[in-house]
N, C-alpha and C positions, 0 to 999 in steps of 0.2 A: 529387432538386428545385432546378426554376431559378428565383429571384426577382425578380420587375422591380421595380426603385425608381425612377420617375418625380420623386424630389426631389434625385436627385443622378447620374442616369442610370447608376447601378451593376445590372449582373446579378449579385446571390449565385448561387452555383452551391452542392452541396454543405451545403445550410446543418441548421445545429439551434438551431432554436428556442428561447431559457430565457424564458418567461413568468411575471413576479410580479402580481398584484394589492397597488395597494398605496390608501390615499387613495379608495377606490371609481374607482377606476381602474385599466387594464390597462397595464401596459407591460412590450414586449419586448426583449430581443437578439440580434441573427445570431451566433452562434458558428460553428467551420469542429466539425463529427463529430468525437466523438472526443477532444476537445481539452477540452469539458467535465468530461467525468471525471477526468483527466490531473490540472486542475486543480484539482477538489476532492479530489483522494489527496493533492497538495502534487508530483505528478510533473511537472506545468510551472506553471514558477513566471513568465513573460511572457504578458503580458495581450494582445501584440497578437501573440501566436502562437494567443489562444486566438477573438479578437474579426472578425468579419470586418470590420465595421466598426466605428469609438466612439460613432457614434448611438445614442440611446435611441428607440425608437420604438413605437407605441400598435399598428400593427400592422403587422409586420415583411412579409407574403406582399403588403401594396400599398403597402407603400412610405411608408407616414406617420407621419411623424415627429414627437414627443412636444414640444408647449412646454414651453416652458422654464422657467414659470411653473408649471404641472403639475409640474412634476421638483421643482421649491424646494417646493412646498406640501405636496409626496409623501413625500422624502423630508432635507427639512427643508439641502438643499445643491445647487446649478446644476454642481456638479463634477461630471461626465461620467463620467473614471474610478471618485470613489469609487460613483458608482451602480451604473454596470457588475459592479464588483465587489459590490454590495449583491444585486444581480438572481441574478449568476453563484453567489452564493453559497448563496444562500435561494429560489431563485425554482424551478420546473418545468420541468424538460426536456419538450420537445414530442417525443414517438416515436411508430411505432408499436407496435401491440401485443409483435409478434413481435420488433421492434427492443429494444423494454422488458425482453422477457423474457431474450431472448438478453445483452444488458446483465447481467441479476438474476442470470442463471447463470454468467457469467463471474464476478460480484464475488463470488460465494456461491464459487465455486473460490479463488479468492485470498486470499480471507476466510481458509480453512480452509489455505489453504498455509504464510502467517503467521502463524497457531498453532502449526502443526507445525513452523518454524522455530524457536521463542521456547519452546516446551515440551515438557517428559519424562513418560513415566511414569515415579514416583518410586517403583513398586516394583522394574521392571524399569534402572532409571537408564537408558534409550533415548527413544528420540525415537518419535511417532506414526509413521504413516503419512498420506499426505495423505488417502486413498481412503479413513481410518477415521476420522477426522477429519470427513471430511463426513458419514458415514454416523450420527456422531454428534449431527451438528448435524442433520440430518435426527427423531432422535429425538427431540427437543427444539424441534423444531418452531421452530426458528428461521428466522424473518422476515427477509430482505435488505433492508435502507435505500437507496432509488438518491441520496438525496442525502448519504448520510453517508459518510465517509471506509471504505476497510478494514480500516486501522491501529486507528482508534476500536473499528472493528467486531470486532475479532480480541480486543481488551481485554475485549468486553462476553460474545464468544462464552466466552474464558477462563472468566470469571467463572459464568458461567451451567452450563456443562460441570463444574462441578466438585461438582456433585450428583448428577451423574450415569454418571463414568470416574475413577481415580484421572488426575489431570492436574495439573504444578507449573510454572510459569513462572520458568523456571531456566536457569540458565549449567550445560556440563556441565563440570569437574575434569578432565583428562585428564594420564597419564604416558605420554610417546612414547621410547621407548629408538631410537636411531636409529645406524648403523656409521659409522665416522668418515667414510672415504671416502662417503658419499651425504650428513652430515650440512647440510653448506653448502649444496649446493646443494639439499638437500629444505629447509632451515629458508625458503630463499627463498621455495618454491611454498604454501610452508605460512602464511607470516606477515598473506597477505591472510586469512587464513579466522580467524585468532587471534583472540580479543576479549584478553584480558592475559598474558602472559607473568607466571606467577609465582616460576620459579627455572631458570635454566638452567647445564648444567655439562657442561661438551665435552673431556674427556679421550681414552682411548682409543675415545669414542662419542660421540655427542651425546641426551644425558639432558634434556627440556624436562617441565616441570609447568605447565598456564597454563587458561583459561576459554575454553571457546568458545561461542558461540549451539547449540542442538540440531543448527537446519537443514546445519550444518557438520561434523554428525560421520562421516556416510556417507561423506562428498567424503576427507575426512583418512587413514580408514578405507581406502577403495579407495588414494587416492594411495602410502601408507605401502606395504603390501602388491606394489601394482605396481612401486614405484620401488625398492623395498631386497630384491624376491621373496622375500619372507618374510621378509625376517633380520630388518626390525624389529619393533618389538612396541610395542602400542597398547592402553594399560590405562583406563578409568573409574573414577577417586579415588572425586569424590562428587559432591554436586549443591551451586552455590548459588544461594542463594532470589535470585531479583529480585523484590525488593517495590515496589510499587503506586508511582506518582512517584518512584519509585527512579533510574528506566529510561525514558524514553519509546520507542515503537515508531520503528526506526529505519527 
């Protein structure tokens, strides 16, 4: 899609339009495709990477720029950056039905992945698989909201799933024991996967008790098994509840 804007002679290509109706008028901004959702999820923080131009339009396709007085009247400010942020946050992304469907399916998968990374089955003290969480989301007929971040929606899903499956938002408390010769090297590899080290004892071997996000469990298990050739051990001691408001989803 290529749009010609006669007002400033800029040819905008690969455009994603975000539209918002306010004060009885239509306002649009021209963004780069794929960047709108990145901005809304918090992954992209640089507005210049999202906007193709810092102008607010009444019609991007025709290159019709909104009048300053209309912007002030509708938004209570003529600060274009602030107005663009408002439209980005609350406006409607104009996409084809096929694009919208693809986008919603991707978001559905992303939400299920976040839930898997942050939750466990309290009976087995083990994380669920992504496919099982996806199935559970379909069972409760969870409907993805395109204008809400996947992290916010993951918290919603966790709350709703509690009525249908055994699920708990928690950190896993692990104890692992590593042979002395592997201890130092492996500790460096494990460090990025650990939330909190609760105790550490390095004598004939390295023994550590720590808290992790459930999503890291399989990677830690595999790392210890492969790197120590089965000589290291890993044990799940308990679960530590993550209370709502205690920790935001990172």
